[in-house]
C-alpha positions in Angstrom: 28.8 7.8 8.1 26.0 9.4 6.6 26.3 8.1 3.0 25.7 4.8 4.6 23.1 5.5 6.9 21.4 6.6 3.2 21.8 3.0 1.7 21.1 0.8 4.7 18.0 0.9 7.0 17.6 2.3 10.4 17.3 -0.1 13.5 14.7 1.3 15.6 15.4 -0.3 19.4 12.0 0.4 21.3 11.8 1.1 25.4 15.1 -1.2 25.7 15.8 -2.2 29.1 19.2 -3.3 29.1 22.2 -1.9 28.5 24.1 -5.4 27.3 21.6 -5.8 25.1 21.4 -2.4 23.3 25.3 -3.2 23.2 24.8 -7.1 21.5 22.6 -5.4 19.0 25.1 -2.8 18.0 27.6 -5.8 17.4 25.2 -7.7 15.7 24.4 -4.9 13.3 28.1 -4.1 12.7 28.9 -7.7 11.6 26.8 -7.0 8.8 28.0 -3.6 7.9 24.4 -1.7 9.4 25.4 1.2 11.5 22.0 3.5 12.0 20.5 2.8 15.3 18.0 4.5 17.1 16.7 4.4 20.8 13.1 4.8 21.9 12.9 5.8 25.6 15.8 3.3 27.1 14.6 2.1 30.4 18.1 3.0 32.1 18.8 5.9 30.4 21.5 7.4 27.4 24.6 6.8 27.3 24.7 3.5 29.2 28.4 2.0 30.0 26.8 -1.4 29.8 25.8 -0.8 26.4 29.2 0.4 25.5 31.0 -2.5 26.8 29.0 -5.1 25.3 29.3 -3.5 22.3 33.0 -3.9 21.6 34.6 -1.9 18.9 30.9 -1.8 17.8 30.7 1.6 20.6 32.3 4.1 18.2 30.3 3.0 14.8 27.2 2.4 15.8 26.0 3.6 19.8 28.6 7.2 19.3 25.9 7.8 16.6 22.9 6.4 17.8 20.2 9.1 18.0 17.5 9.3 21.4 14.2 9.8 21.1 10.8 9.8 23.6 8.2 7.7 21.4 8.4 5.9 18.2 6.5 8.8 16.3 8.8 11.1 16.7 11.6 8.1 15.7 10.2 7.6 12.8 8.7 11.1 11.2 11.5 11.0 8.9 11.1 7.7 7.1 9.2 6.2 4.3 8.6 2.8 5.1 8.8 0.8 8.6 8.8 -2.6 9.5 8.0 -3.8 13.1 9.2 -7.0 14.2 6.7 -9.2 16.2 5.1 -12.5 16.5 1.9 -10.8 17.8 -0.1 -8.2 15.7 -2.0 -10.4 13.6 -5.5 -8.8 14.4 -4.0 -5.8 12.7 -4.7 -5.9 9.1 -0.9 -5.4 7.8 1.0 -7.2 5.5 2.9 -9.8 7.2 6.8 -10.5 5.9 9.5 -13.1 6.4 12.8 -11.7 7.2 13.9 -12.5 3.5 10.9 -10.8 1.8 11.2 -7.7 4.0 14.8 -7.4 3.4 13.8 -7.6 0.2 11.5 -4.9 -0.1 13.4 -2.6 1.6 16.3 -3.0 -0.5 13.9 -2.1 -3.1 12.6 0.8 -1.6 16.1 2.2 -0.5 17.3 2.5 -4.1 14.3 3.9 -4.8 15.5 6.7 -2.5 13.3 5.8 0.2 14.2 5.5 3.9 13.3 2.4 5.6 13.7 1.6 9.2 12.7 -1.6 12.0 11.5 -1.5 15.2 12.3 -4.0 18.0 10.2 -3.9 20.7 11.6 -4.3 24.4 13.1 -7.5 26.1 10.2 -8.4 28.1 6.9 -8.1 26.2 7.8 -6.9 22.8 6.2 -3.9 20.7 2.9 -3.0 21.8 -0.1 -2.6 19.5 0.2 1.2 19.5 3.7 0.8 17.9 3.0 -1.6 15.5 -0.3 0.1 14.3 2.3 3.2 12.9 4.6 0.6 10.9 3.2 0.1 7.3 4.5 -3.8 7.8 5.0 -7.1 9.8 8.2 -8.7 10.1 7.3 -12.2 11.6 10.2 -14.9 11.9 9.0 -18.3 10.8 10.2 -20.5 14.5 8.7 -22.8 16.6 5.4 -21.4 17.6 5.6 -23.4 21.4 8.8 -21.6 21.6 9.1 -18.4 19.1 10.9 -15.9 22.2 13.9 -14.2 20.7 16.0 -11.9 22.3 17.0 -8.9 21.0 20.1 -9.0 19.7 19.3 -12.5 17.8 16.4 -10.7 16.0 18.8 -7.7 14.9 21.6 -10.3 14.0 18.9 -12.4 12.0 17.4 -9.3 10.4 20.7 -7.8 9.9 21.6 -10.9 8.1 18.9 -11.3 5.7 19.4 -7.2 4.5 23.2 -8.2 4.3 22.5 -11.4 2.0 20.0 -9.8 0.0 22.9 -7.4 -1.2 24.3 -10.0 -3.6 20.8 -10.4 -5.2 18.6 -7.6 -5.4 18.2 -6.2 -8.7 18.8 -2.0 -9.2 15.7 -0.4 -9.1 15.1 2.6 -10.8 13.3 5.6 -9.0 9.9 6.0 -8.8 7.7 7.9 -11.5 7.0 11.8 -10.7 4.1 12.2 -8.2 4.9 9.0 -6.4 7.0 10.3 -3.9 5.9 8.4 -1.0 4.7 9.9 2.3 7.2 10.6 5.5 5.9 9.1 8.6 5.5 12.8 10.1 2.9 13.6 7.0 1.0 10.5 7.6 1.1 10.9 11.2 -0.6 14.6 11.0 -3.1 13.6 8.3 -3.8 11.3 11.3 -4.0 13.9 14.2 -6.2 16.3 11.5 -8.8 13.7 10.9 -9.3 12.2 14.6 -9.2 15.8 16.3 -12.2 16.0 13.0 -14.0 13.4 13.9 -14.0 13.8 17.5 -15.5 17.0 17.0 -18.1 15.3 14.9 -18.5 12.6 17.5 -17.7 10.0 15.3 -15.7 8.2 18.1 -19.2 6.6 20.1 -19.7 4.9 22.2 -17.1 5.9 24.4 -15.4 2.8 25.3 -14.8 1.9 21.9 -13.0 4.8 21.2 -10.0 4.4 21.9 -9.9 0.8 19.7 -11.7 2.8 17.0 -8.8 5.8 16.9 -6.1 3.0 16.7 -7.5 1.1 13.8 -7.8 4.3 11.9 -4.1 5.1 12.5 -3.5 1.3 11.3 -5.3 2.0 8.3 -2.9 5.3 7.7 -0.1 2.9 8.1 -0.7 0.6 6.0 -1.7 2.8 2.7 1.5 3.4 1.7 0.6 7.0 0.9 2.0 9.4 -1.3 2.8 13.0 -0.5 0.3 14.0 -3.1 -2.4 11.6 -1.3 -2.1 12.9 1.7 -2.5 16.5 0.5 -5.8 15.5 -1.4 -7.1 13.9 1.9 -5.8 17.4 3.7 -7.9 19.0 1.0 -10.7 17.0 1.2 -11.1 17.4 5.0 -10.6 21.3 4.4 -13.4 21.0 2.4 -15.6 19.4 4.2 -15.3 20.8 7.1 -15.4 24.8 5.9 -18.8 23.9 4.2 -20.0 22.5 7.0 -18.9 24.9 9.3 
């Protein structure tokens, strides 16, 4: 099971509302040999007997191994690259992929040793901007613009199918050169925390009513850059030197 998880993307269901939909998503994943599921703050708690009943045979191979997390940052902290599935979020500056292109990118990154995750939003509202800003890129399905809503299991099935289809098309990718190891989501999150704290102390977030938007845009920028671990360390060092001299 552990080996399979390192070769496949993680599917992270963010604040899912109905156990039946979690079970249906698990079943869709196993249809294409995927088993890495994580849950962020499921509305009805966990474990959920309705999810198990709907998942059928997928319960033992997917749901029993599903990790449960209180928020998105913790769910993705060990991931190197994160996609957010949404029909919205275009006001955020991020690359937008079709499912096919996204799963091609996922294969290339996984072959290079990275851990890839895909975020799926709650059934009623989808992902919020505060979720999307922590992703590196967006997946948008080219559906009818007058009726673009997909239910949770449909979205999971579509992405899982594209990943499975790419297994027969993706070329082998050699690991990256030394010094280009991608920073994890946790490392990027901590970098963002440090810069936000220092900028706040310097009075950068002004006026006060615009501070939340400014902080959100800054978080989005860090995620979009696709920073390496070496670059994260450089940015920490730059800030440390600046604050030391100012002090």
